[in-house]
C-alpha positions in Angstrom: -96.9 7.1 38.6 -95.5 7.7 35.2 -97.7 7.3 31.7 -95.8 4.1 30.9 -96.7 2.6 34.3 -100.3 3.8 33.7 -100.9 2.5 30.4 -99.5 -0.9 31.6 -103.1 -1.1 33.7 -104.8 -1.3 30.2 -104.8 -4.5 28.2 -106.3 -6.0 25.3 -107.0 -9.9 24.7 -109.6 -10.8 22.3 -110.6 -13.8 24.5 -111.8 -10.9 27.2 -114.4 -8.5 26.3 -114.0 -9.2 22.7 -110.5 -7.7 22.5 -111.6 -4.3 24.0 -108.9 -2.5 26.0 -109.7 -3.3 29.8 -108.5 -2.3 33.1 -105.9 -5.4 33.8 -107.4 -8.0 36.0 -110.8 -6.9 35.1 -113.8 -7.1 32.8 -114.3 -3.4 32.9 -113.7 -1.9 29.5 -112.1 1.6 29.2 -115.2 2.5 27.3 -117.3 1.6 30.3 -115.7 3.8 32.8 -115.3 6.8 30.4 -119.0 6.3 29.8 -119.7 6.5 33.8 -117.6 9.5 33.9 -119.5 11.1 30.9 -122.7 10.5 32.6 -121.8 12.3 35.6 -120.2 9.6 38.1 -117.5 10.7 39.9 -114.1 8.9 40.4 -115.3 8.4 44.1 -118.5 6.8 43.1 -116.8 4.5 40.6 -114.0 3.2 43.0 -116.9 2.8 45.7 -119.1 0.7 43.3 -116.0 -1.5 41.8 -114.1 -2.9 44.7 -110.3 -3.3 43.9 -110.4 -0.5 41.3 -108.1 2.2 42.0 -107.5 6.0 41.2 -104.7 5.0 38.9 -106.9 2.7 36.9 -109.3 5.5 36.1 -106.5 7.9 35.3 -105.0 5.0 33.1 -108.3 5.0 31.3 -108.3 8.6 30.5 -104.5 8.4 29.5 -105.2 5.5 27.1 -108.4 7.4 25.7 -106.3 10.5 25.2 -103.4 8.7 23.7 -105.8 6.9 21.2 -107.3 10.0 20.2 -104.0 11.8 19.6 -103.2 10.9 16.0 -107.0 10.9 14.8 -108.4 13.0 12.4 -111.9 14.1 13.1 -114.8 14.8 10.9 -117.7 17.0 12.7 -120.7 15.0 13.7 -123.0 17.7 13.1 -122.4 21.4 11.5 -122.9 24.2 14.3 -125.5 26.8 13.8 
């Protein structure tokens, strides 16, 4: 599946989850899926928990986040020792 096709799976609608990016046809935000992955959930566990979700939906969340950050300048959260 191409990047544009994956990104079509992510939508923003101010009437759904206060306009946060969500997986099309769900109320699952990109942020929520990324937090699950960051906390150690596997893609398989997420797919088992949320019926109807696909591997491509999870890939779309990752791609959306990567592209959202691509033009961002970062300031360190804390100085490293």
